[in-house]
Every structure is written in C-alpha cells, then in structure tokens.
C-alpha positions as CSV (number, residue, x, y, z in Angstrom):
1,M,0.0,0.0,0.0
2,R,2.6,2.5,1.1
3,K,4.7,1.7,-2.0
4,T,1.8,2.5,-4.2
5,A,1.1,5.8,-2.2
6,L,4.8,6.8,-2.7
7,K,4.6,6.2,-6.4
8,I,1.5,8.4,-6.7
9,L,3.0,11.2,-4.7
10,Y,6.3,11.1,-6.5
11,E,4.8,10.9,-10.0
12,T,2.3,13.8,-9.3
13,E,5.1,16.1,-8.2
14,S,7.9,15.1,-10.5
15,R,5.7,15.2,-13.6
16,G,3.6,18.2,-12.5
17,A,0.6,16.0,-13.2
18,Y,-3.0,16.1,-11.7
19,L,-3.3,14.1,-8.5
20,N,-6.7,12.6,-9.3
21,L,-5.5,11.4,-12.7
22,V,-2.2,9.9,-11.4
23,F,-4.1,8.2,-8.6
24,T,-6.6,6.6,-11.0
25,D,-3.9,5.4,-13.4
26,V,-1.7,3.9,-10.6
27,I,-4.6,2.2,-8.8
28,R,-5.9,0.8,-12.1
29,S,-2.7,-1.1,-12.6
30,S,-2.3,-2.2,-9.0
31,Q,-3.6,-5.4,-7.4
32,L,-4.9,-3.7,-4.2
33,N,-8.3,-4.5,-2.7
34,A,-10.9,-2.0,-1.8
35,C,-9.7,-1.6,1.8
36,D,-6.1,-1.0,0.7
37,I,-7.2,1.5,-2.0
38,A,-9.1,3.5,0.6
39,F,-6.0,3.6,2.8
40,V,-3.9,4.8,-0.1
41,K,-6.5,7.4,-1.1
42,E,-6.7,8.8,2.4
43,L,-2.9,8.9,2.7
44,V,-2.1,10.7,-0.7
45,F,-5.0,13.1,-0.7
46,G,-4.5,13.8,3.0
47,I,-0.8,14.7,2.3
48,F,-1.7,17.1,-0.4
49,R,-4.4,18.7,1.8
50,N,-1.8,19.2,4.6
51,K,1.5,19.3,2.7
52,I,2.7,22.8,4.0
53,L,1.9,21.8,7.6
54,L,3.7,18.4,7.2
55,D,6.7,20.1,5.7
56,Y,6.8,22.6,8.6
57,I,6.8,19.7,11.1
58,I,9.5,17.9,9.2
59,R,11.7,21.0,8.9
60,K,11.5,21.6,12.7
61,N,12.8,18.1,13.3
62,S,15.3,17.7,10.5
63,T,19.0,18.5,10.3
64,L,18.6,19.1,6.6
65,R,16.6,21.8,4.8
66,L,13.7,20.4,2.8
67,K,15.4,21.3,-0.6
68,K,18.4,19.1,0.4
69,I,16.3,16.0,1.1
70,D,15.8,13.5,-1.8
71,P,12.3,14.0,-3.2
72,K,11.3,10.4,-2.6
73,V,12.6,10.5,1.0
74,L,10.8,13.7,1.6
75,N,7.5,12.1,0.5
76,V,8.3,9.1,2.8
77,L,8.7,11.5,5.6
78,R,5.4,13.2,4.7
79,M,3.7,9.8,4.7
80,G,5.1,8.9,8.1
81,T,4.3,12.3,9.6
82,Y,0.7,12.2,8.2
83,Q,0.1,8.8,9.7
84,I,1.4,10.0,13.1
85,F,-0.9,13.1,13.3
86,F,-3.9,12.2,11.1
87,M,-4.4,8.4,11.0
88,D,-5.4,7.3,14.5
89,K,-5.6,3.6,13.5
90,V,-1.9,3.5,12.5
91,P,0.3,3.0,15.6
92,Y,3.4,5.2,15.9
93,H,5.7,2.2,15.7
94,A,4.1,1.1,12.4
95,A,4.2,4.5,10.9
96,V,8.0,4.7,11.7
97,S,9.0,1.2,10.8
98,E,7.1,1.1,7.5
99,S,8.5,4.5,6.5
100,V,12.1,3.5,7.4
101,E,11.7,0.3,5.3
102,L,10.3,2.3,2.4
103,A,13.2,4.8,2.5
104,K,15.7,2.0,2.6
105,K,14.3,0.4,-0.5
106,N,14.1,3.6,-2.4
107,A,17.2,5.5,-1.3
108,G,19.4,3.2,0.8
109,R,20.5,2.7,4.4
110,R,21.6,6.3,5.2
111,A,18.2,7.6,4.0
112,A,16.5,5.0,6.2
113,D,18.5,6.1,9.3
114,F,17.7,9.7,8.5
115,T,14.0,8.9,8.2
116,N,14.0,7.0,11.5
117,A,15.7,9.9,13.3
118,V,13.3,12.6,11.9
119,L,10.1,10.6,12.6
120,R,11.2,9.7,16.2
121,S,12.1,13.3,16.8
122,I,8.6,14.3,15.6
123,I,7.0,11.8,18.0
124,R,9.2,12.9,20.9
125,N,8.5,16.6,20.4
126,S,4.8,16.3,19.6
127,E,2.1,17.7,21.9
128,K,0.6,15.3,24.3
129,D,-2.9,16.0,23.1
130,G,-1.9,15.3,19.5
131,S,-2.2,19.0,18.4
132,I,0.4,20.8,16.3
133,N,2.1,23.7,18.0
134,L,2.4,26.7,15.6
135,S,3.2,29.3,18.3
136,A,6.6,29.9,16.8
137,I,5.0,31.6,13.8
138,A,4.4,35.3,14.6
139,D,2.8,36.5,11.4
140,P,-1.0,35.8,11.5
141,I,-1.3,35.2,7.7
142,E,1.7,32.9,7.7
143,K,0.2,31.0,10.6
144,I,-3.1,30.5,8.7
145,S,-1.1,29.4,5.7
146,V,0.8,26.7,7.6
147,K,-2.2,25.6,9.6
148,Y,-4.4,24.9,6.6
149,S,-1.6,24.3,4.0
150,Y,-2.5,27.0,1.6
151,P,0.4,28.9,0.0
152,L,0.9,32.4,1.3
153,P,-0.4,34.2,-1.8
154,L,-3.6,32.1,-1.8
155,T,-4.0,32.6,1.9
156,Q,-3.7,36.3,1.4
157,F,-6.3,36.2,-1.4
158,F,-8.8,34.4,0.9
159,V,-8.2,36.9,3.8
160,D,-8.5,39.9,1.5
161,T,-11.7,38.6,-0.1
162,F,-13.5,37.0,2.8
163,G,-11.9,38.3,6.0
164,E,-9.7,36.2,8.4
165,K,-12.5,34.3,10.2
166,R,-14.5,33.3,7.1
167,S,-11.2,32.4,5.3
168,E,-10.3,29.9,8.0
169,S,-13.8,28.4,7.7
170,L,-13.5,28.1,3.9
171,M,-9.9,26.8,4.0
172,Q,-10.8,24.2,6.6
173,A,-13.7,23.0,4.5
174,G,-11.4,22.8,1.5
175,N,-9.3,20.3,3.5
176,T,-12.2,17.9,4.2
177,A,-12.9,14.8,2.0
178,P,-16.2,15.3,0.1
179,E,-19.0,12.8,0.6
180,L,-20.3,10.7,-2.3
181,C,-23.2,12.6,-4.0
182,V,-25.2,11.3,-6.9
183,R,-28.0,12.4,-9.2
184,I,-30.7,10.0,-10.1
185,N,-31.4,9.3,-13.8
186,T,-35.0,10.4,-14.2
187,L,-35.2,8.7,-17.6
188,K,-35.0,5.4,-15.9
189,T,-36.2,5.8,-12.3
190,D,-37.7,8.2,-9.8
191,M,-36.6,9.2,-6.3
192,D,-38.9,6.8,-4.4
193,T,-38.0,3.8,-6.5
194,F,-34.3,4.5,-6.4
195,C,-34.4,4.9,-2.6
196,K,-36.2,1.5,-2.2
197,K,-33.3,-0.1,-4.2
198,L,-30.8,1.6,-1.9
199,D,-32.7,0.1,1.1
200,I,-32.5,-3.3,-0.4
201,L,-28.8,-2.9,-0.9
202,D,-28.4,-1.6,2.6
203,I,-26.9,1.7,1.3
204,K,-27.6,4.6,3.7
205,Y,-28.6,7.9,2.1
206,E,-29.6,11.5,2.7
207,K,-31.4,13.7,0.2
208,T,-29.6,16.9,-0.9
209,P,-31.1,20.0,0.6
210,Y,-31.1,22.2,-2.6
211,T,-32.0,19.7,-5.4
212,D,-34.8,17.2,-5.8
213,C,-32.6,14.7,-7.8
214,G,-29.6,14.3,-5.5
215,L,-28.6,12.0,-2.7
216,Y,-25.6,11.6,-0.5
217,L,-24.7,7.9,-0.3
218,Y,-23.0,6.1,2.6
219,G,-21.6,2.6,2.3
220,A,-22.0,2.4,-1.4
221,T,-19.3,0.0,-2.3
222,E,-18.2,-0.4,-5.9
223,E,-19.9,-3.8,-6.0
224,K,-23.2,-2.3,-4.8
225,R,-23.0,0.6,-7.1
226,K,-22.7,-1.8,-10.1
227,K,-26.1,-3.1,-9.3
228,L,-27.5,0.4,-9.9
229,S,-25.7,1.0,-13.2
230,G,-27.5,3.4,-15.5
231,L,-29.8,4.7,-12.7
232,F,-27.5,7.4,-11.4
233,S,-24.5,9.6,-12.1
234,V,-21.9,10.7,-9.6
235,Q,-22.4,14.5,-9.4
236,D,-22.1,17.0,-6.6
237,Q,-25.2,19.0,-5.5
238,S,-23.6,22.3,-6.7
239,S,-23.0,20.8,-10.2
240,Q,-26.6,19.6,-10.3
241,L,-27.8,23.1,-9.7
242,V,-26.2,24.3,-12.9
243,S,-28.4,22.4,-15.3
244,L,-31.4,23.0,-13.1
245,A,-30.8,26.7,-13.3
246,L,-30.7,26.4,-17.1
247,S,-34.1,24.7,-17.0
248,P,-34.0,23.2,-20.5
249,Q,-37.3,22.0,-22.0
250,P,-38.2,19.0,-24.3
251,G,-37.6,20.0,-27.9
252,D,-35.0,22.7,-27.1
253,L,-31.7,23.2,-29.0
254,V,-29.1,23.4,-26.4
255,L,-25.3,24.1,-26.6
256,D,-23.0,22.9,-23.9
257,L,-19.7,24.7,-24.7
258,C,-17.3,23.0,-22.2
259,A,-19.1,19.6,-21.9
260,A,-16.5,17.1,-20.7
261,P,-16.7,14.9,-18.7
262,G,-20.5,15.1,-19.3
263,G,-22.3,15.3,-15.9
264,K,-24.1,18.5,-16.7
265,T,-24.6,17.5,-20.4
266,T,-26.4,14.3,-19.5
267,H,-28.4,16.1,-16.8
268,I,-29.6,18.6,-19.4
269,A,-30.7,15.6,-21.5
270,E,-32.6,14.1,-18.6
271,L,-34.4,17.4,-18.0
272,M,-35.3,17.5,-21.7
273,E,-36.7,14.0,-21.4
274,N,-34.3,12.9,-24.1
275,N,-36.2,15.0,-26.6
276,G,-34.5,17.7,-28.6
277,K,-30.9,18.3,-29.6
278,I,-27.8,19.0,-27.5
279,Y,-24.5,20.0,-29.2
280,A,-21.7,19.2,-26.7
281,T,-18.2,20.5,-27.4
282,D,-14.8,20.4,-25.8
283,I,-11.4,21.7,-27.0
284,Y,-9.9,18.2,-26.6
285,E,-11.6,15.4,-28.6
286,S,-10.3,12.7,-26.3
287,R,-12.2,14.2,-23.4
288,L,-15.5,13.9,-25.3
289,K,-15.3,10.1,-25.1
290,S,-16.4,10.3,-21.5
291,V,-19.5,12.3,-22.5
292,D,-20.4,9.7,-25.1
293,Y,-19.8,6.8,-22.7
294,L,-21.9,8.4,-19.9
295,A,-24.8,9.2,-22.3
296,E,-24.8,5.6,-23.6
297,N,-24.8,4.2,-20.0
298,L,-27.8,6.5,-19.1
299,G,-29.8,5.7,-22.2
300,I,-29.5,9.2,-23.8
301,N,-29.3,9.6,-27.6
302,I,-29.9,13.4,-28.2
303,I,-26.3,14.5,-27.5
304,K,-24.0,15.2,-30.5
305,T,-20.3,15.7,-29.4
306,Y,-17.6,17.3,-31.5
307,P,-14.3,19.0,-30.7
308,H,-14.4,22.8,-30.7
309,D,-12.6,25.7,-28.9
310,A,-15.3,27.4,-26.9
311,C,-13.4,30.7,-27.3
312,V,-13.9,30.6,-31.0
313,L,-17.3,31.7,-32.4
314,D,-19.0,29.0,-34.5
315,E,-20.7,31.2,-37.0
316,K,-23.2,28.6,-38.2
317,L,-24.7,28.5,-34.7
318,I,-25.2,32.2,-34.2
319,G,-28.7,33.0,-33.0
320,K,-29.8,29.3,-33.1
321,A,-29.8,28.2,-29.5
322,D,-32.7,28.1,-27.1
323,K,-30.3,27.5,-24.2
324,V,-26.6,27.7,-23.8
325,L,-24.4,26.4,-20.9
326,A,-21.1,28.1,-20.4
327,D,-19.5,26.1,-17.6
328,V,-16.2,27.9,-18.1
329,P,-12.6,27.0,-17.1
330,C,-11.7,28.7,-13.8
331,S,-9.3,28.8,-10.9
332,G,-11.1,25.9,-9.3
333,L,-11.0,27.4,-5.8
334,G,-14.4,25.8,-5.0
335,I,-13.3,22.2,-5.6
336,I,-10.0,22.1,-3.6
337,R,-11.6,19.5,-1.4
338,R,-11.7,17.2,-4.4
339,K,-8.5,18.3,-6.0
340,P,-6.2,19.5,-3.2
341,D,-3.2,19.9,-5.6
342,I,-5.0,22.9,-7.0
343,K,-3.7,24.9,-4.0
344,Y,-0.1,24.5,-5.2
345,K,-0.7,25.5,-8.8
346,E,1.9,28.1,-9.9
347,N,0.4,31.7,-10.1
348,I,-2.9,30.5,-8.8
349,T,-3.9,34.0,-7.8
350,D,-3.0,35.6,-11.2
351,F,-6.5,35.7,-12.7
352,K,-6.0,37.8,-15.8
353,E,-5.4,34.9,-18.3
354,I,-8.4,32.9,-17.0
355,N,-10.6,36.0,-17.0
356,D,-9.7,36.6,-20.7
357,I,-10.7,33.1,-21.6
358,Q,-14.0,33.3,-19.6
359,H,-14.9,36.6,-21.3
360,E,-14.3,35.0,-24.8
361,I,-16.5,32.0,-24.0
362,L,-19.2,34.3,-22.5
363,Y,-19.2,36.4,-25.6
364,A,-19.6,33.3,-27.9
365,A,-22.4,31.9,-25.7
366,Y,-24.2,35.2,-25.9
367,R,-24.0,35.3,-29.7
368,Y,-25.5,31.8,-30.0
369,L,-28.7,32.8,-28.2
370,K,-32.0,33.4,-29.9
371,Q,-33.9,36.4,-28.9
372,G,-35.5,35.4,-25.6
373,G,-32.9,32.6,-25.2
374,V,-31.4,31.7,-21.9
375,M,-27.8,30.9,-20.9
376,V,-26.2,29.9,-17.7
377,Y,-22.6,31.0,-16.8
378,S,-21.1,28.9,-14.1
379,T,-17.7,28.3,-12.4
380,C,-16.4,26.1,-9.6
381,T,-14.6,28.9,-7.9
382,M,-15.4,31.5,-5.2
383,N,-13.5,34.4,-6.7
384,P,-15.7,37.5,-7.4
385,K,-13.5,38.5,-10.3
386,E,-14.4,35.3,-12.1
387,N,-18.0,35.4,-11.0
388,I,-20.4,38.3,-10.4
389,E,-17.8,41.0,-11.4
390,M,-17.3,39.2,-14.7
391,I,-21.1,39.1,-15.3
392,N,-21.7,42.7,-14.3
393,T,-18.9,43.9,-16.6
394,F,-20.2,41.9,-19.5
395,I,-23.9,42.9,-19.4
396,K,-22.8,46.5,-19.0
397,H,-21.4,46.3,-22.5
398,N,-24.2,44.1,-23.9
399,P,-27.4,45.6,-22.6
400,D,-29.7,43.1,-24.5
401,L,-28.4,40.5,-22.0
402,V,-30.0,40.6,-18.5
403,I,-29.7,38.6,-15.3
404,D,-32.8,36.4,-15.1
405,K,-34.5,34.9,-12.1
406,I,-33.7,31.3,-11.3
407,D,-37.1,29.6,-10.7
408,S,-36.8,25.9,-11.2
409,P,-39.3,23.5,-9.6
410,H,-36.4,21.1,-9.0
411,I,-34.4,23.6,-6.8
412,K,-35.2,23.8,-3.1
413,G,-34.4,25.6,0.1
414,C,-31.8,28.4,0.3
415,A,-30.7,27.9,-3.3
416,L,-34.1,28.7,-4.6
417,I,-34.4,31.8,-2.4
418,S,-30.9,32.9,-3.6
419,G,-31.9,32.3,-7.2
420,E,-34.5,35.0,-7.1
421,K,-31.7,37.5,-7.7
422,G,-30.6,35.5,-10.8
423,Y,-27.5,33.9,-9.4
424,I,-26.6,31.3,-6.7
425,E,-23.3,31.2,-4.8
426,I,-22.5,27.9,-3.0
427,Y,-19.7,27.6,-0.5
428,P,-18.2,24.3,0.9
429,D,-18.2,25.5,4.5
430,T,-21.9,26.3,4.7
431,D,-23.6,24.3,2.0
432,K,-22.0,20.8,2.2
433,S,-21.1,21.2,-1.5
434,D,-18.4,22.3,-3.8
435,G,-18.0,26.1,-4.2
436,F,-19.9,27.2,-7.3
437,F,-21.2,30.3,-8.9
438,I,-24.3,29.9,-11.2
439,C,-25.8,32.8,-13.0
440,R,-28.8,32.7,-15.4
441,L,-29.0,35.3,-18.2
442,R,-31.6,36.0,-20.8
443,R,-31.2,37.7,-24.2
444,I,-34.1,40.3,-24.6
C-alpha cells in the first residue's frame, strides 16, 4: 500500500501531473483490494491537503533543509508524519518502521537512518494532546497558511476577499474529503423507486437540501454501485444546480460549450426527457469520449459531441440556441476538497489569463442565443473577479443580456431563495457542497 502511495506522490510532483489522474492510473494497474485502495487514497490526498503543515513539522525536526532532502525520502517523511498526526488507526511504531523500510528500498541505508531519526524526533516533540504547535509563527497570515496548508499568496487572497475568520472556515472546509453525492437518472427511475433499491442494498442515504434529484450515499461500495448501473450519475449538488438553473425543455436546441466529462450535459438531456438536440463540445476530442460513454450508459441519444474551442465563435450556430451552458474554465478554488493539488498551482492568484478566456467564452455563448434565449454562466470557484464581477462587466457592454430569475421546480431551500436575484453562490463551509457560482442570463 505505502509503496503505491509513494509512487502516486512522486509521479504527481515530478511530472507536474494532476493528483486525481495519477491516482486513477496507478490504482488501475495495482492489485490492491478496496480496503487498501481506501488507505492509499486517504494517505495521498491527505498529504496534499496538509503538505505545507507536514513540511513545517519535518523541517523543525530535521538536520537538513527540505530542498536538500531527496524527493522520494521527503515524500516518505510526509507519509510517516501524516500517519502520526492524522491516522489514528496506525500505531506510531508502524508509521515509523514502514517509513524506514520504504526509505531504505528507495534511497538506501543512510536515508533509512535519517527517516528514522526525523520521525522519532517528531513523535518525541509532539504535543501530548496530538495537536500541532504553531506558536513559533508570529505573522498571522503565515500561521493560517501553515495551519491549513494554503500557500501564502492564496491565503492572502482568501483573507483579503472573505476576512480572516471566514477564510479559515473556507480553507478548513477545503481540507475535508467530500461525501459521495449522486444524481438519479429520471429517464429510468424516480426518487422513491431508487431509494427503495438503496434500502434493499443496505446503502444509507440523505437527500440533498437544494435539489430534488440528488442523494448523499454512505456505504455504497463499488460492488453495490454496479447493481445500480445506469440509474444514477456521480455529481455534486452544486453541479446539479447548474443544469437545473438552465431549465431546458423538451424540444430545445441546447449548446454545452465545455461539456467534458459530461455530468451537466447528461443532466440537461434528462431534464429534456431525451427529446430535442444537444451540441456538446470540448477543446480536446479525447475528453468527449467520457461524454459519449456516460450518455450511452444512461440511455441518452440526443447528444452530439464534437471538438471545438469554446473561445472561437462557430458562425453557423449564431442566433440558433434556445439554451446555452457556459460552464467555463476557472481557478477551481471551489473544488479544492476534491483536487487539493490545485492549491499549489503556480500563479494560482493571477486571474488575468483565465478572466480573458472566460470573457471570450461568455461572448460566444451570448452570440449563440436566440432572442429570448437563456444561458447559464457557471464556475467552480469562489473568486468574485471570475463570477459576479465578470457578469456585471459583460452585461454593462451588452445591454440586451440581462440577469434572469432562477425559478426551477427542482431547486429547493436556500438555493431557490438565492436564485430569485438571478444567481446562486454555493460555499463548501456552509452548503455541504463544492464552491460554485451559477448565473442565469436572458437575451431580450
């Protein structure tokens, strides 16, 4: 297990790859059982959620600066330190001995001795109550940065945008593992029937508070989920709200400009009762395979996929669409709990380039609309510059586009109340969901 975890950590960092993709690739080629996979996932995702904090602890107990430590050995130390502080079921002696053996196999005896010395020092100097002492850090922003493992520039952004107290709440929420959330396939089942099947399979569930098609599932093993194939899609509640806000109708012509991997596209098709036409595009043709696969599994046949750069206006579609979804590329600050490596992306707080892309996609989406047509602009971030400020600037220069009330019969609770102003903002610390911005616009 730990050997697999080390491989994932090392390949993610050395290749500059995405953690979730490396994890999937490595696990697919491993022979691990479900229990072992869960251990590896907690370890590697937990390390990325807490990497700056782990490095702070290691540095305080090491005779070497972090840059002088072999990358594989540093990741072994992170693994050992994470197990000591965050994995209660792993005894200290097991965390140390397994780490020492792993260091020996990957970097030799001296590295093993060094690993042993550092981890034993960490245990010896740790607080009796298991907490981590950060009192040596005087600067309050730096302390928050280390505590929640958000780089200083990103921490400063959160504090400047949300204030210190709310920032800590958001950053802490970003460090929690998300629960499994699914959307039922209304073409094949309904909520009551699906819940009865969950009862038979002994899968515990909780209905999502803001959507009528979503459930949080507990104890849904891969084997049990296979028995429900085609009846649901894995999709967070925030993501479900996007298509519901668009409110597509049977017979509509809908454009989904950034469709892959297909969760929102197929949800649109379900809302249309598989009647009408959806053109689903993505800049990378290979990514559209997931849209086609998902549609086939759900029994959907109204989606036509083809590669296209959403920033480039497709002149043959100008003025043709009843509905357009522009789920644009963004900084991803709302999905850090799913992709903790986002935190360490270079220049994460330099928003100009992504703002330019968002504006180009928004303009194309606007041009595709019929008079009276509706579009939804959405992001999975909590940055006002990518969200409401982007919308306000755009409609100021395009007065025939107005913010439109979100009034879907499938949206419930606080989200429906929020939607009265034409946009919904979801936050991971208060809404038990990914951070999202969803705005509905109408061309008059």
